[in-house]
FITORLUM-288640 format. One record per atom (N, C-alpha, C): residue number from 1; residue in three letters; x, y, z. Coordinates in Angstrom, 1 decimal. Layout:
N
{NUM; "ALA"; {X; Y; Z}}
...
//
This chain:
117
{1; "UNK"; {-23.1; -7.7; -20.2}}
{1; "UNK"; {-22.7; -7.2; -21.3}}
{1; "UNK"; {-24.0; -7.3; -22.7}}
{2; "UNK"; {-24.8; -6.6; -23.1}}
{2; "UNK"; {-25.8; -6.6; -23.9}}
{2; "UNK"; {-25.1; -7.1; -25.4}}
{3; "UNK"; {-24.1; -6.5; -25.5}}
{3; "UNK"; {-23.4; -6.9; -27.0}}
{3; "UNK"; {-22.8; -8.3; -26.9}}
{4; "UNK"; {-22.3; -8.8; -26.0}}
{4; "UNK"; {-21.9; -9.9; -26.0}}
{4; "UNK"; {-23.3; -11.1; -25.6}}
{5; "UNK"; {-24.0; -10.8; -25.0}}
{5; "UNK"; {-25.2; -11.7; -24.6}}
{5; "UNK"; {-26.2; -11.8; -25.7}}
{6; "UNK"; {-26.4; -10.8; -26.7}}
{6; "UNK"; {-27.0; -10.5; -27.9}}
{6; "UNK"; {-26.4; -11.2; -28.9}}
{7; "UNK"; {-25.2; -11.5; -28.9}}
{7; "UNK"; {-24.1; -11.8; -29.8}}
{7; "UNK"; {-24.2; -10.9; -31.0}}
{8; "UNK"; {-24.4; -9.5; -30.8}}
{8; "UNK"; {-24.3; -8.8; -31.8}}
{8; "UNK"; {-22.8; -8.7; -32.8}}
{9; "UNK"; {-21.5; -9.1; -31.8}}
{9; "UNK"; {-20.4; -9.2; -32.3}}
{9; "UNK"; {-19.9; -10.8; -32.1}}
{10; "UNK"; {-19.2; -11.2; -32.8}}
{10; "UNK"; {-18.1; -12.2; -32.5}}
{10; "UNK"; {-17.5; -12.1; -31.0}}
{11; "UNK"; {-17.5; -13.1; -30.5}}
{11; "UNK"; {-16.9; -13.2; -28.8}}
{11; "UNK"; {-15.6; -12.6; -29.1}}
{12; "UNK"; {-14.6; -12.9; -29.7}}
{12; "UNK"; {-13.1; -12.6; -30.0}}
{12; "UNK"; {-13.3; -10.9; -30.3}}
{13; "UNK"; {-14.4; -10.4; -31.2}}
{13; "UNK"; {-14.1; -9.1; -31.3}}
{13; "UNK"; {-14.5; -8.1; -30.0}}
{14; "UNK"; {-15.9; -8.6; -29.3}}
{14; "UNK"; {-16.1; -8.1; -27.8}}
{14; "UNK"; {-14.9; -8.1; -26.8}}
{15; "UNK"; {-14.1; -9.1; -26.9}}
{15; "UNK"; {-13.0; -9.1; -26.2}}
{15; "UNK"; {-11.9; -8.2; -26.6}}
{16; "UNK"; {-11.9; -7.6; -27.9}}
{16; "UNK"; {-10.8; -6.9; -28.4}}
{16; "UNK"; {-11.1; -5.3; -27.8}}
{17; "UNK"; {-12.8; -5.2; -27.8}}
{17; "UNK"; {-13.0; -3.9; -28.3}}
{17; "UNK"; {-13.0; -3.4; -26.7}}
{18; "UNK"; {-13.3; -4.4; -25.7}}
{18; "UNK"; {-13.5; -4.2; -23.9}}
{18; "UNK"; {-12.5; -4.6; -23.4}}
{19; "UNK"; {-11.2; -4.8; -23.9}}
{19; "UNK"; {-9.8; -5.4; -23.4}}
{19; "UNK"; {-10.1; -5.6; -22.1}}
{20; "UNK"; {-9.2; -4.7; -21.1}}
{20; "UNK"; {-9.1; -4.9; -19.8}}
{20; "UNK"; {-10.4; -4.1; -18.9}}
{21; "UNK"; {-11.5; -4.1; -19.5}}
{21; "UNK"; {-12.7; -3.2; -19.1}}
{21; "UNK"; {-12.8; -3.7; -17.5}}
{22; "UNK"; {-12.7; -5.2; -17.1}}
{22; "UNK"; {-13.2; -5.7; -16.1}}
{22; "UNK"; {-12.2; -5.4; -14.9}}
{23; "UNK"; {-10.8; -5.0; -15.5}}
{23; "UNK"; {-10.1; -4.7; -14.4}}
{23; "UNK"; {-10.0; -3.2; -14.0}}
{24; "UNK"; {-10.7; -2.6; -14.5}}
{24; "UNK"; {-11.2; -1.2; -14.0}}
{24; "UNK"; {-12.1; -1.3; -13.0}}
{25; "UNK"; {-13.2; -1.9; -12.9}}
{25; "UNK"; {-14.2; -1.8; -12.3}}
{25; "UNK"; {-13.7; -2.1; -10.7}}
{26; "UNK"; {-12.7; -2.6; -10.2}}
{26; "UNK"; {-12.2; -2.8; -8.7}}
{26; "UNK"; {-11.7; -1.4; -8.6}}
{27; "UNK"; {-11.2; -0.7; -9.2}}
{27; "UNK"; {-10.2; 0.4; -9.1}}
{27; "UNK"; {-11.3; 1.5; -9.1}}
{28; "UNK"; {-11.9; 1.5; -9.7}}
{28; "UNK"; {-13.5; 2.5; -9.8}}
{28; "UNK"; {-14.2; 2.3; -8.4}}
{29; "UNK"; {-14.5; 1.2; -8.1}}
{29; "UNK"; {-15.3; 0.7; -6.8}}
{29; "UNK"; {-14.4; 1.4; -5.7}}
{30; "UNK"; {-13.2; 1.3; -5.6}}
{30; "UNK"; {-12.6; 1.3; -4.3}}
{30; "UNK"; {-12.3; 3.1; -4.5}}
{31; "UNK"; {-12.2; 3.4; -5.3}}
{31; "UNK"; {-12.0; 5.2; -5.3}}
{31; "UNK"; {-13.5; 5.6; -5.1}}
{32; "UNK"; {-14.3; 5.3; -5.6}}
{32; "UNK"; {-15.8; 5.9; -5.3}}
{32; "UNK"; {-16.0; 5.8; -3.9}}
{33; "UNK"; {-15.8; 4.5; -3.6}}
{33; "UNK"; {-16.3; 4.1; -2.1}}
{33; "UNK"; {-15.6; 5.1; -1.0}}
{34; "UNK"; {-14.3; 5.5; -1.4}}
{34; "UNK"; {-13.3; 6.3; -0.5}}
{34; "UNK"; {-13.8; 7.5; -0.7}}
{35; "UNK"; {-14.0; 8.0; -1.8}}
{35; "UNK"; {-14.6; 9.3; -2.0}}
{35; "UNK"; {-15.9; 9.6; -1.1}}
{36; "UNK"; {-16.9; 8.6; -1.2}}
{36; "UNK"; {-18.1; 8.6; -0.5}}
{36; "UNK"; {-18.0; 9.0; 0.7}}
{37; "UNK"; {-16.9; 8.2; 1.4}}
{37; "UNK"; {-16.8; 8.3; 2.9}}
{37; "UNK"; {-15.9; 9.5; 3.2}}
{38; "UNK"; {-15.4; 10.0; 2.2}}
{38; "UNK"; {-14.5; 11.5; 2.7}}
{38; "UNK"; {-14.0; 12.2; 1.6}}
{39; "UNK"; {-15.2; 13.3; 1.2}}
{39; "UNK"; {-15.0; 14.4; 0.2}}
{39; "UNK"; {-13.6; 15.2; 0.2}}
{40; "UNK"; {-13.5; 15.3; 1.7}}
{40; "UNK"; {-12.7; 16.6; 2.2}}
{40; "UNK"; {-11.0; 16.5; 1.7}}
{41; "UNK"; {-10.7; 14.8; 1.2}}
{41; "UNK"; {-9.4; 14.6; 0.9}}
{41; "UNK"; {-9.2; 14.0; -0.2}}
{42; "UNK"; {-9.8; 14.5; -1.3}}
{42; "UNK"; {-9.8; 14.0; -2.8}}
{42; "UNK"; {-8.5; 13.7; -3.3}}
{43; "UNK"; {-7.5; 14.5; -3.0}}
{43; "UNK"; {-6.1; 14.3; -3.2}}
{43; "UNK"; {-5.3; 13.1; -2.5}}
{44; "UNK"; {-5.8; 12.9; -1.5}}
{44; "UNK"; {-5.0; 11.8; -0.6}}
{44; "UNK"; {-5.5; 10.5; -1.0}}
{45; "UNK"; {-6.9; 10.6; -1.4}}
{45; "UNK"; {-7.5; 9.4; -1.9}}
{45; "UNK"; {-6.9; 8.9; -3.3}}
{46; "UNK"; {-6.8; 10.0; -4.1}}
{46; "UNK"; {-6.0; 9.6; -5.5}}
{46; "UNK"; {-4.7; 9.1; -4.9}}
{47; "UNK"; {-4.0; 10.0; -4.4}}
{47; "UNK"; {-2.6; 9.5; -3.9}}
{47; "UNK"; {-2.5; 8.1; -3.2}}
{48; "UNK"; {-3.5; 7.9; -2.7}}
{48; "UNK"; {-3.2; 6.5; -2.2}}
{48; "UNK"; {-3.7; 5.1; -3.0}}
{49; "UNK"; {-4.5; 5.5; -4.2}}
{49; "UNK"; {-4.8; 4.5; -5.1}}
{49; "UNK"; {-4.0; 4.6; -6.6}}
{50; "UNK"; {-3.1; 5.7; -6.3}}
{50; "UNK"; {-2.4; 6.1; -8.0}}
{50; "UNK"; {-1.5; 4.6; -8.4}}
{51; "UNK"; {-1.3; 3.6; -7.4}}
{51; "UNK"; {-0.6; 2.5; -8.2}}
{51; "UNK"; {-1.5; 1.7; -8.8}}
{52; "UNK"; {-3.0; 1.8; -8.5}}
{52; "UNK"; {-4.0; 0.9; -9.0}}
{52; "UNK"; {-4.6; 1.5; -10.5}}
{53; "UNK"; {-3.9; 2.8; -10.5}}
{53; "UNK"; {-4.6; 3.4; -11.8}}
{53; "UNK"; {-3.4; 2.8; -13.0}}
{54; "UNK"; {-2.3; 2.2; -12.8}}
{54; "UNK"; {-1.9; 1.7; -13.8}}
{54; "UNK"; {-2.6; 0.9; -15.1}}
{55; "UNK"; {-3.7; -0.1; -14.5}}
{55; "UNK"; {-4.4; -0.6; -15.3}}
{55; "UNK"; {-5.1; 0.0; -16.2}}
{56; "UNK"; {-5.3; 1.5; -16.2}}
{56; "UNK"; {-5.8; 2.5; -16.9}}
{56; "UNK"; {-4.8; 2.4; -18.3}}
{57; "UNK"; {-3.7; 2.3; -18.1}}
{57; "UNK"; {-2.6; 2.7; -19.4}}
{57; "UNK"; {-3.0; 1.5; -20.4}}
{58; "UNK"; {-3.3; 0.5; -20.2}}
{58; "UNK"; {-3.8; -0.5; -21.0}}
{58; "UNK"; {-4.8; 0.1; -22.1}}
{59; "UNK"; {-6.1; 0.3; -21.1}}
{59; "UNK"; {-7.3; 0.7; -21.8}}
{59; "UNK"; {-7.0; 2.2; -22.7}}
{60; "UNK"; {-6.3; 3.3; -21.9}}
{60; "UNK"; {-6.2; 4.4; -22.9}}
{60; "UNK"; {-5.2; 4.2; -23.9}}
{61; "UNK"; {-4.2; 3.2; -23.9}}
{61; "UNK"; {-3.3; 3.1; -25.1}}
{61; "UNK"; {-4.0; 2.5; -26.3}}
{62; "UNK"; {-4.9; 2.0; -25.9}}
{62; "UNK"; {-5.8; 1.0; -27.0}}
{62; "UNK"; {-6.9; 2.0; -27.5}}
{63; "UNK"; {-7.3; 3.1; -27.0}}
{63; "UNK"; {-8.4; 3.9; -26.9}}
{63; "UNK"; {-8.6; 4.4; -28.8}}
{64; "UNK"; {-7.6; 5.1; -29.4}}
{64; "UNK"; {-7.5; 4.9; -30.8}}
{64; "UNK"; {-7.8; 3.9; -31.3}}
{65; "UNK"; {-7.3; 3.2; -31.4}}
{65; "UNK"; {-7.2; 1.8; -32.3}}
{65; "UNK"; {-8.5; 1.0; -32.1}}
{66; "UNK"; {-9.2; 1.4; -30.8}}
{66; "UNK"; {-10.6; 0.8; -30.5}}
{66; "UNK"; {-11.6; 1.5; -31.2}}
{67; "UNK"; {-11.4; 3.0; -31.5}}
{67; "UNK"; {-12.2; 3.5; -32.0}}
{67; "UNK"; {-12.6; 3.3; -33.7}}
{68; "UNK"; {-11.4; 3.4; -34.0}}
{68; "UNK"; {-11.2; 3.0; -35.3}}
{68; "UNK"; {-12.1; 1.6; -35.9}}
{69; "UNK"; {-11.7; 0.6; -34.6}}
{69; "UNK"; {-12.1; -0.6; -35.0}}
{69; "UNK"; {-13.7; -0.6; -34.7}}
{70; "UNK"; {-14.4; 0.0; -33.9}}
{70; "UNK"; {-15.6; 0.1; -33.9}}
{70; "UNK"; {-16.3; 1.0; -35.1}}
{71; "UNK"; {-15.7; 1.8; -35.6}}
{71; "UNK"; {-16.4; 2.3; -36.8}}
{71; "UNK"; {-16.5; 1.3; -37.9}}
{72; "UNK"; {-15.2; 0.5; -38.0}}
{72; "UNK"; {-15.6; -0.7; -38.8}}
{72; "UNK"; {-16.6; -1.9; -38.7}}
{73; "UNK"; {-16.7; -2.1; -37.3}}
{73; "UNK"; {-17.4; -3.1; -36.5}}
{73; "UNK"; {-18.9; -2.6; -36.7}}
{74; "UNK"; {-19.5; -1.2; -36.9}}
{74; "UNK"; {-20.7; -0.8; -36.9}}
{74; "UNK"; {-21.3; -0.7; -38.5}}
{75; "UNK"; {-20.3; -0.6; -39.3}}
{75; "UNK"; {-20.5; -0.7; -40.7}}
{75; "UNK"; {-20.7; -2.2; -41.0}}
{76; "UNK"; {-20.2; -3.2; -40.6}}
{76; "UNK"; {-20.3; -4.5; -40.9}}
{76; "UNK"; {-21.2; -5.2; -40.0}}
{77; "UNK"; {-21.8; -4.7; -39.2}}
{77; "UNK"; {-22.7; -5.4; -38.1}}
{77; "UNK"; {-23.9; -4.5; -38.0}}
{78; "UNK"; {-25.0; -4.5; -38.8}}
{78; "UNK"; {-25.9; -3.6; -38.6}}
{78; "UNK"; {-26.7; -3.5; -37.5}}
{79; "UNK"; {-26.9; -4.9; -36.8}}
{79; "UNK"; {-27.5; -5.1; -35.4}}
{79; "UNK"; {-26.7; -4.1; -34.3}}
{80; "UNK"; {-25.6; -4.3; -34.5}}
{80; "UNK"; {-24.4; -3.4; -33.5}}
{80; "UNK"; {-25.0; -2.1; -33.6}}
{81; "UNK"; {-25.0; -1.5; -34.6}}
{81; "UNK"; {-25.4; -0.2; -35.1}}
{81; "UNK"; {-26.8; 0.1; -34.5}}
{82; "UNK"; {-27.8; -0.7; -34.6}}
{82; "UNK"; {-29.2; -0.5; -34.2}}
{82; "UNK"; {-29.2; -0.4; -32.5}}
{83; "UNK"; {-28.3; -1.3; -32.2}}
{83; "UNK"; {-28.3; -1.5; -30.6}}
{83; "UNK"; {-27.7; -0.4; -30.2}}
{84; "UNK"; {-26.6; 0.4; -30.6}}
{84; "UNK"; {-26.2; 1.5; -29.9}}
{84; "UNK"; {-26.7; 2.7; -29.9}}
{85; "UNK"; {-27.6; 2.9; -31.2}}
{85; "UNK"; {-28.2; 3.9; -31.7}}
{85; "UNK"; {-29.7; 4.1; -30.6}}
{86; "UNK"; {-30.1; 2.6; -30.4}}
{86; "UNK"; {-31.0; 2.6; -29.4}}
{86; "UNK"; {-30.7; 3.0; -27.9}}
{87; "UNK"; {-29.3; 2.4; -27.4}}
{87; "UNK"; {-29.2; 2.9; -26.3}}
{87; "UNK"; {-28.6; 4.3; -26.0}}
{88; "UNK"; {-28.5; 4.9; -27.3}}
{88; "UNK"; {-28.1; 6.3; -27.2}}
{88; "UNK"; {-29.6; 7.2; -26.8}}
{89; "UNK"; {-30.4; 6.6; -27.0}}
{89; "UNK"; {-31.9; 7.5; -26.6}}
{89; "UNK"; {-32.0; 7.4; -25.0}}
{90; "UNK"; {-31.6; 6.8; -24.5}}
{90; "UNK"; {-31.6; 6.4; -23.0}}
{90; "UNK"; {-30.5; 7.5; -22.2}}
{91; "UNK"; {-30.9; 8.2; -21.7}}
{91; "UNK"; {-29.8; 9.4; -20.8}}
{91; "UNK"; {-29.0; 8.7; -20.0}}
{92; "UNK"; {-29.4; 7.6; -19.4}}
{92; "UNK"; {-28.3; 6.8; -18.4}}
{92; "UNK"; {-27.2; 6.2; -19.4}}
{93; "UNK"; {-27.2; 6.0; -20.5}}
{93; "UNK"; {-26.5; 5.6; -21.5}}
{93; "UNK"; {-25.5; 6.1; -22.2}}
{94; "UNK"; {-26.1; 7.5; -22.0}}
{94; "UNK"; {-25.1; 8.3; -23.0}}
{94; "UNK"; {-23.7; 8.6; -22.4}}
{95; "UNK"; {-23.0; 8.6; -23.6}}
{95; "UNK"; {-21.2; 8.5; -23.0}}
{95; "UNK"; {-20.8; 7.4; -22.2}}
{96; "UNK"; {-21.6; 6.3; -22.1}}
{96; "UNK"; {-21.2; 5.3; -21.4}}
{96; "UNK"; {-20.5; 4.0; -22.5}}
{97; "UNK"; {-21.3; 4.3; -23.5}}
{97; "UNK"; {-21.1; 3.4; -24.4}}
{97; "UNK"; {-20.3; 3.6; -25.4}}
{98; "UNK"; {-19.3; 3.0; -26.4}}
{98; "UNK"; {-18.4; 3.8; -26.8}}
{98; "UNK"; {-18.9; 4.6; -27.9}}
{99; "UNK"; {-20.0; 4.5; -28.7}}
{99; "UNK"; {-20.2; 5.7; -29.6}}
{99; "UNK"; {-20.3; 7.0; -28.4}}
{100; "UNK"; {-20.6; 7.1; -27.4}}
{100; "UNK"; {-20.5; 8.3; -26.6}}
{100; "UNK"; {-19.2; 8.6; -26.5}}
{101; "UNK"; {-18.0; 7.5; -26.4}}
{101; "UNK"; {-16.7; 7.8; -26.2}}
{101; "UNK"; {-16.0; 8.4; -27.3}}
{102; "UNK"; {-16.5; 8.3; -28.3}}
{102; "UNK"; {-16.2; 8.7; -29.9}}
{102; "UNK"; {-16.6; 9.9; -29.8}}
{103; "UNK"; {-17.6; 10.6; -29.4}}
{103; "UNK"; {-18.0; 11.9; -29.5}}
{103; "UNK"; {-17.2; 12.8; -28.5}}
{104; "UNK"; {-16.5; 12.2; -27.9}}
{104; "UNK"; {-15.6; 13.0; -26.7}}
{104; "UNK"; {-14.6; 13.8; -27.5}}
{105; "UNK"; {-13.9; 13.5; -28.7}}
{105; "UNK"; {-12.9; 14.1; -29.3}}
{105; "UNK"; {-13.5; 15.2; -30.1}}
{106; "UNK"; {-12.6; 16.0; -30.3}}
{106; "UNK"; {-13.1; 17.4; -31.1}}
{106; "UNK"; {-13.1; 17.0; -32.8}}
{107; "UNK"; {-13.8; 17.3; -33.3}}
{107; "UNK"; {-13.6; 17.0; -35.0}}
{107; "UNK"; {-12.3; 17.1; -35.5}}
{108; "UNK"; {-11.7; 18.0; -35.2}}
{108; "UNK"; {-10.3; 18.4; -35.8}}
{108; "UNK"; {-9.4; 17.5; -35.1}}
{109; "UNK"; {-9.5; 16.6; -34.3}}
{109; "UNK"; {-8.5; 15.7; -33.6}}
{109; "UNK"; {-8.5; 14.5; -34.7}}
{110; "UNK"; {-7.0; 14.1; -34.9}}
{110; "UNK"; {-6.8; 13.0; -35.8}}
{110; "UNK"; {-7.5; 11.7; -35.7}}
{111; "UNK"; {-8.1; 11.8; -34.2}}
{111; "UNK"; {-8.8; 10.4; -34.1}}
{111; "UNK"; {-10.3; 10.4; -33.8}}
{112; "UNK"; {-10.8; 11.7; -34.5}}
{112; "UNK"; {-12.0; 11.7; -34.5}}
{112; "UNK"; {-13.0; 11.0; -35.6}}
{113; "UNK"; {-13.7; 10.1; -35.2}}
{113; "UNK"; {-14.7; 9.4; -36.1}}
{113; "UNK"; {-15.8; 9.8; -36.1}}
{114; "UNK"; {-16.5; 10.2; -37.6}}
{114; "UNK"; {-18.3; 10.7; -37.3}}
{114; "UNK"; {-19.0; 9.6; -37.9}}
{115; "UNK"; {-18.6; 8.3; -38.1}}
{115; "UNK"; {-19.4; 7.4; -38.3}}
{115; "UNK"; {-20.8; 7.1; -37.6}}
{116; "UNK"; {-20.8; 7.8; -36.5}}
{116; "UNK"; {-22.1; 7.3; -35.8}}
{116; "UNK"; {-23.0; 8.3; -36.1}}
{117; "UNK"; {-22.9; 9.6; -37.0}}
{117; "UNK"; {-23.8; 10.5; -37.2}}
{117; "UNK"; {-25.1; 9.9; -38.0}}
//
């Protein structure tokens, strides 16, 4: 995690922003591997893994709160904003980082934040 490794934010803030993201990786990996083996039965693959998707409830429930916190931290930590802006220049990073996530909401939605413009 470059944000943690470069100490762009204090460790406790990084932990609060990324909450249980490490729990999502095994679920994503398992589903991806199953899909790569058999694209003919996508529905069955998701049904087989439905109990594993519970870890997403924590991530999703914190989404709006995390967006607000991130907007505040970008203002407080200029190096974080610089890092996120630099990452946004790379195609492979777009929509993978939190600013990309923040742009997924429509401007009329109550959780939309324009702090990254």
